[in-house]
BAFIPA-958721 format. One record per residue (C-alpha): residue in one letter; x, y, z; residue number from 1. Coordinates in Angstrom, 2 decimals, decimal comma, padded with zeros to 5 digits. Each point is the difference from the previous one (the first is absolute). Layout:
! residues N
+------+---------+---------+---------+-----+
! rest !      c1 !      c2 !      c3 !  nr !
+------+---------+---------+---------+-----+
!    a !       X !       Y !       Z ! NUM !
...
+------+---------+---------+---------+-----+
! end
This chain:
! residues 264
+------+---------+---------+---------+-----+
! rest !      c1 !      c2 !      c3 !  nr !
+------+---------+---------+---------+-----+
!    r !  030,85 ! -000,16 ! -005,23 !   1 !
!    k !  000,55 !  002,32 !  002,95 !   2 !
!    k !  001,43 !  002,72 ! -002,27 !   3 !
!    d !  000,96 !  000,44 ! -003,65 !   4 !
!    f ! -003,49 ! -001,25 ! -000,71 !   5 !
!    c ! -000,65 ! -002,21 ! -003,01 !   6 !
!    h ! -000,73 !  002,21 ! -003,03 !   7 !
!    l ! -001,61 ! -001,58 ! -003,07 !   8 !
!    n ! -000,14 !  001,56 ! -003,50 !   9 !
!    k !  001,91 !  003,03 !  001,20 !  10 !
!    d ! -000,39 !  003,07 ! -002,25 !  11 !
!    t ! -002,05 ! -001,93 ! -002,57 !  12 !
!    n ! -003,55 !  001,09 !  000,78 !  13 !
!    k ! -001,57 !  003,33 !  000,86 !  14 !
!    l ! -002,29 ! -001,79 !  002,45 !  15 !
!    k !  001,99 ! -000,55 !  003,18 !  16 !
!    v ! -001,34 ! -002,21 !  002,77 !  17 !
!    v !  001,27 ! -000,75 !  003,50 !  18 !
!    v ! -001,39 ! -002,83 !  002,12 !  19 !
!    v !  000,53 !  000,13 !  003,77 !  20 !
!    g ! -001,10 ! -002,70 !  002,41 !  21 !
!    d !  000,44 ! -003,55 !  001,18 !  22 !
!    s ! -000,12 ! -003,46 ! -001,58 !  23 !
!    h ! -003,58 !  000,60 ! -001,20 !  24 !
!    t !  001,07 !  002,99 ! -002,09 !  25 !
!    a !  003,21 ! -001,76 ! -001,06 !  26 !
!    l ! -002,09 ! -002,62 ! -001,81 !  27 !
!    i ! -002,12 !  002,73 ! -001,58 !  28 !
!    t !  003,20 !  001,76 ! -001,13 !  29 !
!    t !  001,19 ! -003,18 ! -001,71 !  30 !
!    k ! -003,27 ! -000,32 ! -001,89 !  31 !
!    l ! -000,03 !  003,70 ! -000,88 !  32 !
!    s !  003,52 ! -000,29 ! -001,45 !  33 !
!    q ! -001,05 ! -003,03 ! -002,08 !  34 !
!    t ! -003,08 !  001,65 ! -001,48 !  35 !
!    t !  001,23 !  003,55 ! -000,68 !  36 !
!    n !  003,10 !  001,81 ! -001,16 !  37 !
!    y ! -000,31 !  002,66 !  002,70 !  38 !
!    e !  003,10 !  001,28 !  001,70 !  39 !
!    i ! -000,33 ! -001,61 !  003,44 !  40 !
!    i !  001,88 !  000,49 !  003,25 !  41 !
!    s ! -000,63 ! -002,77 !  002,53 !  42 !
!    m !  000,24 !  000,91 !  003,70 !  43 !
!    n ! -001,54 ! -003,16 !  001,40 !  44 !
!    n !  001,26 ! -001,83 !  003,06 !  45 !
!    n ! -001,49 ! -002,92 !  001,84 !  46 !
!    a ! -002,38 !  001,10 !  002,79 !  47 !
!    c !  000,80 !  003,66 ! -000,66 !  48 !
!    y ! -002,91 !  002,38 ! -000,57 !  49 !
!    y !  000,95 !  003,61 ! -000,76 !  50 !
!    l !  000,13 !  001,36 !  003,55 !  51 !
!    p !  003,01 !  002,35 !  000,09 !  52 !
!    n ! -000,04 !  000,41 !  003,78 !  53 !
!    f ! -000,59 ! -003,64 !  000,87 !  54 !
!    y !  002,23 ! -003,02 ! -000,32 !  55 !
!    l ! -000,19 ! -003,65 !  000,92 !  56 !
!    f !  001,74 ! -001,83 !  002,79 !  57 !
!    i !  000,35 ! -003,74 !  000,33 !  58 !
!    a ! -002,80 ! -000,96 !  002,38 !  59 !
!    g !  000,93 !  000,37 !  003,66 !  60 !
!    t !  003,43 !  001,54 ! -000,69 !  61 !
!    n !  001,63 !  003,35 ! -000,71 !  62 !
!    i !  001,51 ! -001,31 ! -003,22 !  63 !
!    e ! -001,23 !  001,74 ! -003,14 !  64 !
!    y ! -001,38 ! -002,24 ! -002,74 !  65 !
!    e !  002,53 !  000,54 ! -002,78 !  66 !
!    r ! -002,49 !  000,15 ! -002,85 !  67 !
!    c ! -002,01 !  002,80 !  001,61 !  68 !
!    n !  002,31 !  001,92 !  002,27 !  69 !
!    s !  000,60 !  003,73 !  000,38 !  70 !
!    q !  002,53 ! -000,04 ! -002,86 !  71 !
!    v ! -002,51 ! -001,49 ! -002,46 !  72 !
!    q ! -002,66 !  002,57 !  000,86 !  73 !
!    s !  002,54 !  002,85 ! -000,09 !  74 !
!    e !  001,26 ! -001,01 ! -003,46 !  75 !
!    r ! -003,58 ! -000,20 ! -001,25 !  76 !
!    v ! -000,76 !  003,50 !  001,29 !  77 !
!    k !  003,17 !  001,38 ! -001,56 !  78 !
!    k ! -000,77 ! -001,46 ! -003,42 !  79 !
!    l ! -003,71 !  000,82 !  000,00 !  80 !
!    s !  000,62 !  003,58 !  001,12 !  81 !
!    s !  002,08 !  000,57 ! -003,11 !  82 !
!    l ! -002,74 ! -001,03 ! -002,44 !  83 !
!    e ! -002,43 !  002,09 ! -002,01 !  84 !
!    n ! -002,67 ! -000,95 ! -002,54 !  85 !
!    h !  000,13 ! -003,68 !  000,87 !  86 !
!    i ! -002,84 ! -002,37 !  000,80 !  87 !
!    i !  000,81 ! -001,35 !  003,44 !  88 !
!    i ! -001,86 ! -003,19 !  000,91 !  89 !
!    i ! -000,25 ! -000,73 !  003,72 !  90 !
!    g ! -001,52 ! -003,11 !  001,51 !  91 !
!    g !  000,47 ! -003,04 !  002,18 !  92 !
!    r ! -001,52 ! -002,08 !  002,75 !  93 !
!    l ! -001,05 !  002,98 !  002,09 !  94 !
!    p ! -002,34 ! -001,77 !  002,50 !  95 !
!    l !  002,91 ! -002,18 !  001,08 !  96 !
!    y !  002,13 !  003,03 !  000,88 !  97 !
!    l ! -002,84 !  001,86 !  001,70 !  98 !
!    s ! -001,12 ! -002,93 !  002,14 !  99 !
!    g !  003,32 ! -001,80 !  000,46 ! 100 !
!    k ! -002,00 ! -003,23 ! -000,33 ! 101 !
!    k !  000,02 ! -002,62 ! -002,71 ! 102 !
!    f ! -003,31 ! -000,92 ! -001,61 ! 103 !
!    d ! -002,70 ! -002,27 !  001,43 ! 104 !
!    n ! -002,92 ! -000,55 ! -002,37 ! 105 !
!    l ! -002,10 ! -001,34 !  002,93 ! 106 !
!    e ! -000,78 ! -003,15 ! -001,99 ! 107 !
!    g !  003,07 ! -002,03 !  000,89 ! 108 !
!    g !  002,51 !  001,89 ! -002,11 ! 109 !
!    k !  002,38 !  001,64 !  002,42 ! 110 !
!    e !  003,56 !  000,98 ! -000,81 ! 111 !
!    g !  002,56 ! -001,20 !  002,49 ! 112 !
!    g !  002,90 !  001,87 !  001,53 ! 113 !
!    r !  000,37 !  003,51 !  001,27 ! 114 !
!    f !  000,52 !  003,08 ! -002,14 ! 115 !
!    r !  003,01 !  002,21 !  000,58 ! 116 !
!    d ! -000,14 !  003,04 !  002,27 ! 117 !
!    l ! -000,70 !  003,25 ! -001,85 ! 118 !
!    k !  001,51 !  002,92 !  001,87 ! 119 !
!    q ! -000,07 !  003,71 ! -000,66 ! 120 !
!    k !  002,72 !  002,58 !  000,39 ! 121 !
!    n ! -002,38 !  002,58 !  001,45 ! 122 !
!    s ! -002,17 ! -001,52 !  002,74 ! 123 !
!    e ! -002,51 !  002,83 ! -000,35 ! 124 !
!    a ! -000,65 ! -000,61 ! -003,69 ! 125 !
!    s ! -003,21 ! -001,74 ! -001,02 ! 126 !
!    y ! -000,25 ! -002,81 ! -002,53 ! 127 !
!    k ! -002,45 !  002,09 ! -002,01 ! 128 !
!    d !  002,36 !  002,97 ! -000,29 ! 129 !
!    e !  002,99 ! -002,20 ! -000,78 ! 130 !
!    i ! -001,90 ! -001,58 ! -002,90 ! 131 !
!    t ! -001,85 !  003,01 ! -001,37 ! 132 !
!    k !  002,52 !  002,85 !  000,25 ! 133 !
!    p !  002,80 ! -001,67 ! -002,03 ! 134 !
!    i ! -002,51 ! -000,87 ! -002,74 ! 135 !
!    l ! -001,39 !  003,53 ! -000,11 ! 136 !
!    k !  003,54 !  001,39 ! -000,24 ! 137 !
!    l !  000,74 ! -002,24 ! -002,99 ! 138 !
!    a ! -003,29 !  001,08 ! -001,63 ! 139 !
!    e !  001,19 !  003,61 ! -000,15 ! 140 !
!    k !  002,32 ! -000,85 ! -002,91 ! 141 !
!    n ! -001,22 ! -003,40 ! -001,20 ! 142 !
!    k ! -003,07 ! -002,11 ! -000,55 ! 143 !
!    v ! -000,33 ! -002,52 !  002,85 ! 144 !
!    l ! -001,96 ! -003,20 ! -000,60 ! 145 !
!    i ! -001,05 ! -001,75 !  003,22 ! 146 !
!    i ! -000,58 ! -003,74 ! -000,20 ! 147 !
!    y ! -002,47 ! -000,95 !  002,71 ! 148 !
!    p !  000,60 ! -003,23 !  001,95 ! 149 !
!    i ! -000,23 ! -003,36 ! -001,74 ! 150 !
!    p ! -002,32 ! -002,48 !  001,81 ! 151 !
!    e !  001,90 ! -002,47 !  002,16 ! 152 !
!    l ! -000,92 ! -003,70 !  000,00 ! 153 !
!    g !  001,20 ! -001,42 !  003,27 ! 154 !
!    w !  000,37 ! -003,38 ! -001,70 ! 155 !
!    d !  002,88 ! -001,01 ! -002,21 ! 156 !
!    i ! -001,97 ! -000,57 ! -003,18 ! 157 !
!    k !  002,14 ! -002,93 ! -001,21 ! 158 !
!    r ! -000,40 ! -001,90 !  003,26 ! 159 !
!    e ! -003,71 !  000,77 !  000,10 ! 160 !
!    f ! -000,50 ! -001,44 ! -003,48 ! 161 !
!    l !  002,04 ! -003,11 !  000,67 ! 162 !
!    k ! -001,46 ! -000,72 !  003,43 ! 163 !
!    n ! -002,92 ! -002,06 ! -001,25 ! 164 !
!    t !  001,21 ! -001,16 ! -003,38 ! 165 !
!    n !  001,83 ! -003,00 ! -001,35 ! 166 !
!    k !  003,70 !  000,31 !  000,79 ! 167 !
!    n !  000,85 ! -001,49 ! -003,39 ! 168 !
!    v !  000,92 !  003,14 ! -001,97 ! 169 !
!    l ! -001,09 ! -001,55 ! -003,29 ! 170 !
!    k ! -003,53 ! -000,52 !  001,32 ! 171 !
!    i ! -000,51 !  003,37 !  001,67 ! 172 !
!    k ! -000,73 !  001,78 ! -003,27 ! 173 !
!    n ! -002,75 ! -002,47 ! -000,88 ! 174 !
!    e ! -001,57 !  000,38 !  003,43 ! 175 !
!    f ! -000,06 !  003,77 ! -000,38 ! 176 !
!    k ! -001,61 ! -000,25 ! -003,42 ! 177 !
!    e ! -002,94 ! -001,80 !  001,57 ! 178 !
!    n ! -000,45 !  002,24 !  003,01 ! 179 !
!    f !  002,40 !  002,92 !  000,14 ! 180 !
!    p ! -000,33 !  001,57 !  003,47 ! 181 !
!    i ! -000,33 !  003,76 !  000,41 ! 182 !
!    i !  001,87 !  001,07 !  003,12 ! 183 !
!    s ! -001,35 !  003,15 !  001,63 ! 184 !
!    t !  000,02 !  002,07 !  003,18 ! 185 !
!    s ! -002,45 !  002,42 !  001,58 ! 186 !
!    f ! -000,32 !  003,45 ! -001,56 ! 187 !
!    d ! -001,16 !  001,30 !  003,38 ! 188 !
!    v !  003,22 ! -001,23 !  001,61 ! 189 !
!    f !  001,98 !  001,77 ! -002,73 ! 190 !
!    k ! -001,90 !  003,25 !  000,64 ! 191 !
!    e !  000,55 ! -000,17 !  003,75 ! 192 !
!    r !  003,70 ! -000,83 ! -000,41 ! 193 !
!    n !  000,48 !  002,90 ! -002,44 ! 194 !
!    k ! -002,25 !  002,58 !  001,65 ! 195 !
!    d !  002,85 !  002,13 !  001,35 ! 196 !
!    s !  002,06 ! -000,36 ! -003,19 ! 197 !
!    f ! -002,86 !  001,24 ! -002,18 ! 198 !
!    k ! -000,81 !  002,84 !  002,38 ! 199 !
!    i !  003,59 !  001,27 ! -000,10 ! 200 !
!    l !  000,45 ! -000,40 ! -003,76 ! 201 !
!    d ! -003,41 !  001,55 ! -000,75 ! 202 !
!    s !  001,00 !  003,06 !  002,03 ! 203 !
!    i !  002,82 !  000,86 ! -002,42 ! 204 !
!    k ! -001,49 !  002,72 ! -002,19 ! 205 !
!    h !  001,92 !  001,59 ! -002,87 ! 206 !
!    e ! -000,65 !  000,52 ! -003,70 ! 207 !
!    n !  003,07 ! -002,11 ! -000,83 ! 208 !
!    i ! -001,17 ! -003,07 !  001,94 ! 209 !
!    l ! -001,15 ! -003,07 ! -001,96 ! 210 !
!    r ! -001,46 ! -003,14 !  001,59 ! 211 !
!    v ! -000,22 ! -003,69 ! -000,86 ! 212 !
!    f ! -002,14 ! -002,48 !  001,98 ! 213 !
!    p !  001,19 ! -003,59 ! -000,61 ! 214 !
!    h ! -002,66 ! -001,46 !  002,32 ! 215 !
!    k ! -002,65 !  000,91 ! -002,59 ! 216 !
!    l !  001,44 ! -002,75 ! -002,20 ! 217 !
!    f ! -000,42 ! -002,70 !  002,62 ! 218 !
!    c ! -002,62 !  001,03 !  002,58 ! 219 !
!    d ! -003,78 !  000,01 ! -000,41 ! 220 !
!    s !  000,40 ! -000,76 ! -003,71 ! 221 !
!    l !  000,18 ! -003,70 ! -000,88 ! 222 !
!    i ! -001,73 ! -000,94 !  003,28 ! 223 !
!    k ! -002,16 !  002,47 !  001,94 ! 224 !
!    d !  001,51 !  001,12 !  003,32 ! 225 !
!    r !  003,10 ! -002,14 ! -000,54 ! 226 !
!    c !  003,57 !  000,71 ! -001,15 ! 227 !
!    v !  001,08 ! -002,74 ! -002,39 ! 228 !
!    a !  003,47 ! -001,49 ! -000,35 ! 229 !
!    n ! -000,58 ! -001,50 ! -003,44 ! 230 !
!    d ! -002,51 ! -000,62 ! -002,74 ! 231 !
!    k ! -000,54 ! -003,13 ! -002,09 ! 232 !
!    k !  003,13 !  000,61 ! -002,06 ! 233 !
!    n !  002,46 !  002,11 !  001,98 ! 234 !
!    l !  001,54 !  000,27 !  003,43 ! 235 !
!    f !  000,07 !  003,58 !  001,25 ! 236 !
!    y !  002,56 ! -000,69 !  002,75 ! 237 !
!    i !  003,26 ! -001,89 !  000,47 ! 238 !
!    d ! -000,11 ! -000,23 !  003,80 ! 239 !
!    t ! -001,83 !  001,62 !  002,94 ! 240 !
!    d !  000,01 !  003,57 ! -001,35 ! 241 !
!    h !  002,11 !  000,47 ! -003,17 ! 242 !
!    l ! -001,78 !  000,20 ! -003,34 ! 243 !
!    s !  000,81 ! -002,31 ! -002,88 ! 244 !
!    d !  001,47 !  001,19 ! -003,27 ! 245 !
!    y ! -003,47 ! -000,18 ! -001,55 ! 246 !
!    a ! -001,62 !  002,09 !  002,74 ! 247 !
!    n !  002,81 !  002,54 !  000,02 ! 248 !
!    g ! -000,72 !  000,42 ! -003,69 ! 249 !
!    l ! -003,58 !  000,98 !  000,89 ! 250 !
!    v !  001,25 !  002,55 !  002,54 ! 251 !
!    v !  002,42 !  001,43 ! -002,57 ! 252 !
!    e ! -002,94 !  000,46 ! -002,40 ! 253 !
!    m ! -001,72 !  002,08 !  002,68 ! 254 !
!    i !  003,18 !  002,04 !  000,47 ! 255 !
!    l !  000,38 !  000,62 ! -003,73 ! 256 !
!    n ! -003,63 !  001,12 ! -000,26 ! 257 !
!    e !  000,64 !  002,66 !  002,65 ! 258 !
!    i !  003,28 !  001,10 ! -001,59 ! 259 !
!    n ! -001,64 !  000,28 ! -003,41 ! 260 !
!    k ! -002,64 !  002,33 !  001,40 ! 261 !
!    v !  002,61 !  002,58 !  001,01 ! 262 !
!    e !  002,52 ! -000,54 ! -002,78 ! 263 !
!    k ! -002,30 !  000,56 ! -002,98 ! 264 !
+------+---------+---------+---------+-----+
! end
């Protein structure tokens, strides 16, 4: 929604959570709502990181992208500014917005198409300030939990699995039982792609800031120096960059661990 944001379990729980971000955080919000009874306000919009002074234009035009235009960001600011004693979760595909480029894993997995144009109201403002200052302002009256970027794949995981397997759906499962492939990408490529994102997010210092690092679930864990897209039993992604329901459950566990530390 662009305003009148979706409000779950209103006035039923003393623990009040707001989630602000793009489609990555929208999926996390869904899983959070399924696994807790927290009061949750969802301020998620496709391709719309919380950048109050930036908004998206359709590539090569002066037409604002309706899901992340100046109205959406203004309504977010208005609502968030009114809140106190909430846990505000902020996240999204930050390296995409900072670079303006879709992901290339340098191993053949390259997303097609061009990303939209991200423009700022104040041409003198820096990306760093436009990310950090709004978060610090929210931290004056609330706890702010920053979700660091989720590793991107570059490949569509479904197509990658099916590329070299039997096209008879009934036989695919048996083939995977014998030799289930682990799809992975370079951890070094992830670190280079996210270098600026981490530098900016790490610079946000306040006693009310909490942090969650989803990449620790997938990178340099199952396979050294690689970020995995699955294990022998579960897919961690549903496409080139969005986590599966199972993997979002793992991220939510990380979020709940951080919340429990400050809510005891």
